[in-house]
N, C-alpha and C positions, 0 to 999 in steps of 0.2 A: 504494500500500500504506500502511496506517495506520502511525503511528509505533510502536505496540505490535507489530505484525506484523514490521516492519523490525527492531526490537530483538530480537524472538524469533528471527528468522532469523540475525542477527549473533551472538547469544549461542550458539545451537546450533552455528554454524560454528566457534566457539572452544572447544567442549566438548573437554576433553582426551581422553576416551575415543573420541568420534566421530572426532576428528582422527587419533588413532593407528590407527584402522581405515580411514582414507582416505575417510570419509563427507563429502559436501558437500551442504548444503541449498540447492537451487536454486530452489525456489518455495514460498511460503507465502501462503495467503489464508484467509479464514474457512472453517473446515471442511475444509481441504485442505492437504497438505504433500507435497513430493516431494524425495527424497534419492537421490543417485547415488554410485556408487563403482566403481572398477575392481578386478577380482580380481587379486591378486598371488600369487606362488608360496608365500609364507609363510602364506597363509590356508588351505593344504591340511591335511587331516586325515591320520592315519596310513595311510589307504588310498589316498592320492593324489588325492583329490577335494576340492573346496572344503568346508571345515568347516561343518556346519549351524549351529554357534554364530555364525559370522560372518554368515550369512544372517539368523539370528534377531536378531542385534544391529542389523543394518541395518533390519529391520522394526520393531524396538523403538524405534530412534531416530526413525523416521517417526511411530510411535505417540505418543511423548512430545511431539513438536512439534505434530502435528495436534490432540492432546488439549488442548493449551494455546492453541489458537486460539479455544477456547470461553472466554467471559469468566470470569475467575477464575483459580485456580491448581489444576491437576489433577495427580494422581499415579496411576500404574497400580495396580490391585488384582488384575488377572487378565490373562493373556496366553496365547493358544493359537495354535500354528502348524502348518500342514500343509506338509511338504516334498514337492515334486512332481518337481523335477528339479534338476540341479546345473550351475552355470556352469563354463566353462573359464577358465584363467588368461588374462588379457588382456581378458576380456569386461567390458563396461560393464553394471552391474546398477543397477536403479532400483526404489526402494520408494515407492509412492504410498499415502498415508494419507488416509482420509476419515472424517468424523464421520457415524455412522449415526443416533445418537440423542443428544439433549442434554436431560437432565433437570435438576432443581434441584441435585441432588448427584451424580448418576451419569451418565456418558456411555458410549456404545458406539462404538468405532472399528474400522475394518477397514484392513488393509494388503495390497496386492497387490505382490509382488516379481517383476519380470520381467528377463530377460536380453536378449541380442542378438536382434533381429528380433521383440521382444515375447514371446519364449518365457516361459511361466509357470513360475516356479521355486518359489514358495511363496505361501501365502495365510494370513493371520493375522487374528485378532480380539482385542480386548482391552476391558476395562472401565477407565474412569478415574474417580477420585473427587475431588470438589471438596474442597480443604482451605482454602477461603476466598480472600480477595482479597490475601493477603500476597504480597510480591515473592519471587522465588526466593532462597533463602538463599545468602549468599556465605560462602565459607570460604577459608582460606589456600591450598587446593589448586586452587581455580578460577582460570581464566585470564580476567582482565577487561581 
């Protein structure tokens, strides 16, 4: 893995939000990222099922990582998700992100979220916009 992709994976695994959600980036390569997490009881919604916001966050985390495997620095401009099923507490959930299109300024990414035995839980797409070659901004809240 290139130094850049190693740094991207390490930085993503130190993300305060992702860490608080139990997300672990386990694979990053050009045009691809895989993030895994285990469903915990406190991720449930008021109806007693895993909250869709948690699944969306997992897919978004994969989106942000795979989008930044494209040379440059990309931010999301659009995100769309289709919820198909819900995982149970204790299930290991995986979000795979792939670059579908890489233009000069705009990219298209897709994320497939699966649960135990490869059960499809959600499918998402998003657009990412190049904001140039600048390094990710650091701030006092980030964990370095």
